[in-house]
C-alpha positions in Angstrom: 202.6 -32.0 -38.7 200.0 -29.3 -37.8 197.8 -30.6 -40.6 198.0 -34.2 -39.3 197.3 -33.0 -35.7 194.2 -31.1 -36.8 193.1 -34.2 -38.8 193.4 -36.5 -35.8 191.6 -34.0 -33.5 188.7 -33.8 -36.0 188.7 -37.6 -36.5 188.6 -38.1 -32.7 185.8 -35.7 -32.3 183.8 -37.4 -35.1 184.3 -40.8 -33.6 183.2 -39.6 -30.1 179.8 -38.6 -31.6 178.9 -42.2 -32.0 176.5 -43.7 -34.5 172.9 -43.1 -35.5 170.5 -45.8 -36.7 166.8 -45.3 -37.6 164.0 -47.9 -37.4 160.3 -47.4 -38.1 159.6 -45.8 -34.7 163.0 -44.9 -33.2 166.1 -42.9 -34.0 168.9 -44.5 -32.0 171.9 -42.5 -30.9 174.5 -45.0 -29.6 178.3 -45.3 -29.2 178.7 -47.3 -32.4 176.7 -48.7 -35.3 176.5 -52.3 -33.9 175.0 -51.2 -30.6 172.6 -48.8 -32.4 171.3 -51.5 -34.6 170.9 -54.0 -31.7 169.1 -51.4 -29.6 166.8 -50.6 -32.5 165.9 -54.2 -33.1 165.0 -54.8 -29.5 163.1 -51.5 -29.2 160.8 -52.4 -32.1 160.4 -56.0 -30.7 159.3 -54.8 -27.3 157.2 -52.0 -28.7 155.1 -54.7 -30.5 155.2 -57.2 -27.7 154.2 -54.9 -24.8 151.4 -53.3 -26.8 149.8 -56.7 -27.7 150.2 -57.8 -24.1 148.5 -54.7 -22.6 146.2 -53.5 -25.4 145.5 -56.7 -27.4 146.9 -55.1 -30.6 149.9 -53.2 -31.9 150.2 -49.5 -31.6 150.2 -47.6 -35.0 153.5 -46.4 -36.1 154.5 -43.0 -34.6 154.4 -40.1 -37.1 157.7 -38.9 -35.7 160.3 -41.5 -34.6 161.2 -41.3 -30.9 164.8 -40.2 -30.3 166.5 -42.9 -28.2 169.8 -41.9 -26.6 172.1 -44.8 -25.4 175.1 -44.5 -23.1 177.0 -47.7 -22.3 178.5 -47.4 -18.8 179.6 -49.6 -16.0 177.2 -47.9 -13.6 173.8 -49.3 -12.6 171.2 -49.3 -15.4 168.8 -46.4 -15.6 166.4 -44.7 -18.0 163.9 -41.9 -18.5 161.2 -41.3 -21.1 159.8 -37.8 -21.5 156.4 -37.1 -23.1 154.8 -33.8 -24.1 151.0 -34.0 -23.9 148.5 -31.5 -25.2 144.7 -31.9 -25.5 144.8 -35.7 -25.6 147.7 -35.9 -28.0 151.4 -36.9 -27.6 153.3 -34.1 -29.2 156.7 -35.5 -28.6 158.7 -38.0 -26.7 162.3 -38.8 -25.9 163.9 -41.8 -24.4 167.3 -42.0 -22.6 168.9 -45.2 -21.3 172.3 -45.9 -19.8 174.2 -48.7 -18.1 175.7 -52.1 -19.2 174.4 -53.2 -22.6 173.1 -56.5 -21.4 170.9 -54.8 -18.8 169.7 -52.2 -21.2 168.5 -54.9 -23.6 167.0 -57.2 -20.9 165.6 -54.7 -18.4 165.6 -51.0 -19.0 164.4 -50.9 -22.6 161.2 -53.1 -22.1 160.3 -51.1 -19.0 160.6 -47.8 -20.9 158.7 -49.2 -23.8 155.8 -50.1 -21.4 155.6 -46.4 -20.4 155.1 -45.5 -24.1 152.2 -48.0 -24.2 150.5 -46.4 -21.2 151.1 -42.9 -22.8 149.5 -44.1 -26.0 146.5 -45.6 -24.2 145.8 -42.7 -21.8 147.2 -39.7 -23.8 148.0 -38.0 -20.5 150.2 -38.5 -17.5 149.3 -41.8 -15.7 148.9 -42.0 -11.9 152.3 -42.7 -10.4 151.4 -46.0 -8.7 149.9 -47.5 -11.9 152.6 -46.2 -14.3 155.5 -47.5 -12.2 153.8 -50.6 -10.8 152.5 -51.6 -14.2 155.9 -51.1 -15.8 157.5 -53.3 -13.2 155.3 -56.1 -14.6 157.4 -55.9 -17.7 160.4 -56.9 -15.7 161.6 -60.5 -15.3 160.6 -63.0 -12.6 163.5 -62.0 -10.4 162.4 -58.4 -10.3 158.8 -59.2 -9.7 159.9 -61.6 -6.9 162.0 -58.9 -5.4 159.2 -56.3 -5.5 156.8 -58.8 -3.9 159.3 -59.4 -1.0 159.9 -55.7 -0.6 156.2 -55.1 -0.3 155.9 -57.6 2.5 159.0 -56.2 4.2 157.5 -52.7 4.1 154.2 -53.9 5.5 156.0 -55.7 8.3 157.9 -52.5 9.1 154.6 -50.5 9.1 156.0 -48.2 6.5 153.2 -48.6 3.9 151.4 -45.8 2.2 147.6 -46.2 2.8 146.0 -47.3 -0.4 143.7 -44.3 -0.7 146.7 -42.0 -0.5 148.7 -44.2 -2.9 146.0 -44.0 -5.5 145.8 -40.2 -5.3 149.6 -39.5 -5.6 150.5 -37.3 -8.6 154.1 -36.9 -7.6 156.7 -39.2 -5.9 156.4 -39.4 -2.1 159.4 -39.1 0.0 159.6 -42.8 0.7 159.4 -43.5 -3.0 160.4 -47.1 -2.6 157.0 -47.8 -1.1 155.3 -46.4 -4.2 157.2 -48.8 -6.5 156.7 -51.8 -4.3 153.1 -51.2 -3.3 152.2 -50.0 -6.8 153.6 -53.2 -8.3 151.9 -55.4 -5.7 148.5 -53.8 -6.3 148.9 -53.9 -10.1 149.8 -57.5 -10.0 146.9 -58.3 -7.7 144.3 -56.5 -9.7 145.5 -57.9 -13.0 145.5 -61.5 -11.7 141.9 -60.9 -10.5 140.9 -59.8 -14.0 143.2 -59.0 -16.9 145.3 -56.1 -18.2 142.5 -54.5 -20.2 140.2 -54.4 -17.1 143.0 -52.9 -15.1 143.5 -50.1 -17.7 139.8 -49.4 -17.7 139.8 -49.2 -13.9 142.6 -46.6 -13.9 141.1 -44.7 -16.8 137.6 -44.5 -15.2 139.0 -43.0 -12.0 141.1 -40.5 -14.0 138.1 -39.4 -16.0 136.0 -39.1 -12.9 138.3 -36.7 -11.2 139.9 -39.3 -9.0 136.8 -41.1 -7.8 138.5 -44.3 -7.0 135.6 -45.6 -4.9 133.4 -45.6 -7.9 136.1 -47.2 -10.1 136.6 -49.9 -7.5 132.8 -50.6 -7.3 132.5 -50.7 -11.1 135.5 -52.9 -12.0 136.2 -55.0 -8.9 133.0 -55.1 -6.9 134.2 -53.6 -3.6 132.3 -50.9 -1.9 135.3 -48.6 -1.5 139.1 -48.3 -1.6 139.4 -49.5 2.0 137.6 -52.7 1.2 139.9 -53.3 -1.7 142.9 -52.7 0.5 141.7 -55.3 3.0 141.2 -57.9 0.2 144.8 -57.2 -1.1 146.3 -57.4 2.4 144.4 -60.6 3.1 145.8 -62.1 -0.1 149.3 -61.3 1.0 148.7 -62.9 4.4 147.1 -66.0 2.9 150.0 -66.5 0.5 152.9 -65.8 2.9 153.8 -69.5 3.4 152.7 -70.8 0.1 154.8 -69.2 -2.6 154.0 -71.9 -5.1 150.3 -72.3 -4.3 147.7 -70.8 -6.6 144.6 -70.2 -4.4 141.2 -69.2 -5.8 140.1 -66.0 -4.0 136.5 -65.0 -4.4 136.1 -61.3 -3.9 133.1 -59.9 -2.1 130.9 -58.4 -4.8 127.5 -57.2 -3.7 126.5 -56.3 -7.2 126.6 -59.9 -8.4 123.8 -62.3 -8.2 124.2 -64.9 -5.4 125.6 -68.1 -6.7 127.1 -66.6 -9.8 130.8 -66.0 -9.9 132.1 -63.5 -12.4 135.4 -64.3 -14.1 137.1 -61.2 -12.7 136.4 -62.3 -9.1 138.3 -65.6 -9.3 142.0 -65.0 -8.7 144.7 -67.6 -9.5 147.9 -66.3 -8.0 151.4 -67.5 -7.9 153.3 -65.6 -5.2 157.0 -65.9 -4.5 158.4 -66.4 -1.0 158.2 -63.5 1.5 161.7 -62.3 1.0 162.6 -58.6 1.0 164.8 -57.1 -1.7 167.6 -54.7 -1.3 166.3 -52.3 1.4 167.6 -49.3 -0.4 166.8 -49.4 -4.1 166.8 -46.0 -5.9 163.9 -44.4 -7.7 163.2 -44.0 -11.4 161.8 -41.0 -13.3 159.9 -37.8 -12.6 156.6 -36.3 -13.8 156.1 -32.6 -14.0 152.9 -30.9 -13.0 149.8 -30.1 -15.1 150.2 -32.9 -17.6 153.1 -31.3 -19.3 156.4 -33.1 -19.9 156.6 -36.3 -18.0 159.5 -38.7 -17.4 159.6 -42.3 -16.3 161.9 -45.2 -16.2 162.3 -49.0 -16.0 162.7 -53.8 -17.4 162.4 -58.3 -19.0 164.4 -61.0 -20.3 165.6 -60.6 -23.9 163.4 -62.5 -26.5 164.9 -65.7 -27.6 164.7 -64.9 -31.3 167.0 -61.8 -31.0 170.8 -61.9 -30.9 172.4 -62.2 -27.5 173.5 -59.0 -25.8 177.1 -58.3 -25.1 177.8 -59.4 -21.5 178.9 -56.4 -19.5 179.0 -56.4 -15.7 177.7 -53.6 -13.7 178.2 -52.0 -10.3 175.3 -51.6 -8.0 173.7 -48.1 -8.1 173.8 -45.8 -5.1 170.9 -45.7 -2.8 169.0 -42.9 -1.1 167.8 -42.8 2.6 164.3 -44.0 3.2 161.9 -41.6 5.1 158.9 -43.2 6.8 155.5 -42.2 5.4 152.1 -41.9 7.2 151.7 -44.6 9.8 149.1 -47.3 9.4 147.9 -50.4 11.3 150.5 -53.2 11.7 150.2 -56.0 9.1 152.2 -59.0 10.0 153.0 -61.2 7.0 155.6 -63.4 8.5 159.3 -62.8 9.1 161.0 -62.2 5.7 163.7 -64.8 4.8 166.7 -63.3 3.1 168.2 -65.1 0.2 171.0 -64.3 -2.2 170.5 -60.8 -3.6 171.4 -59.9 -7.2 174.6 -58.0 -7.7 172.8 -55.2 -9.5 169.2 -54.1 -8.6 167.7 -54.1 -12.1 165.7 -51.1 -13.3 166.6 -48.7 -10.6 168.4 -45.6 -11.9 171.2 -43.7 -10.3 170.8 -40.1 -9.2 
């Protein structure tokens, strides 16, 4: 009987270790082989898709596959990706995701993969607003809509982070929700004015110029300084508050261009959802250490149609943290937000 007891204890311990599955660029550690293979298939798909979307080409295969740890839980979905940078190289990375399987495949995984694309492009920690705001663009229409509404709600409450301060942030502010919302809104606005490659060049030029955002704004978007860009962004939000389905052409003021000539990057065709705030208390994602050492981020996107469907697993909403107002700014009225049905689970926000 003792032998049988020891056998079952060892067997139970072995089963609890889960399964491991390796793809070209990932080593997946998951509860079982089926989940490990499914996560691996989606991870490789998103790795190719997001790189082509942002960079115009695939990333080369990583020399060392990225460890990807998966936990299936009934809690709100969350994730974190850690990078070790040194002298313009990525020495190592690790990805951890947890939550309901369907949300991991549809939301968390593509958001985390987008962080790896940014890390590959910049080879160093990315400014908070661009890293998180750009990764939100990998989320589905529902999440982009929610972040647009949250931005408008924050502005109406006079809680916004002034753009010059937002651009310079290297760590999360206390009212971190503002960073996510405003970061997304600014990324979305700039990309629709130009394209993703111009946006990456804009962020990169400021990073390599010791944070000279005024020069980067002048070079890539034709404004005299950050404040002028901020006014153009706020004007866009005001102009589109009652026209969620309209796609206006917005011509930016660009003194460097010849009169009568309109550069492609200055014509904006925007589709903006209704001014409707999302959950007022979403939680944050990720954390970046100092001095370009190890960095962590988190995420989100609908699963590709050519991949097998995810196992439907419901989730409970994640807990939220109190919001602390940031520096005051001038009131920007964008119309009274209209509340609609909120999703049961705020996608992409991790639990503490």
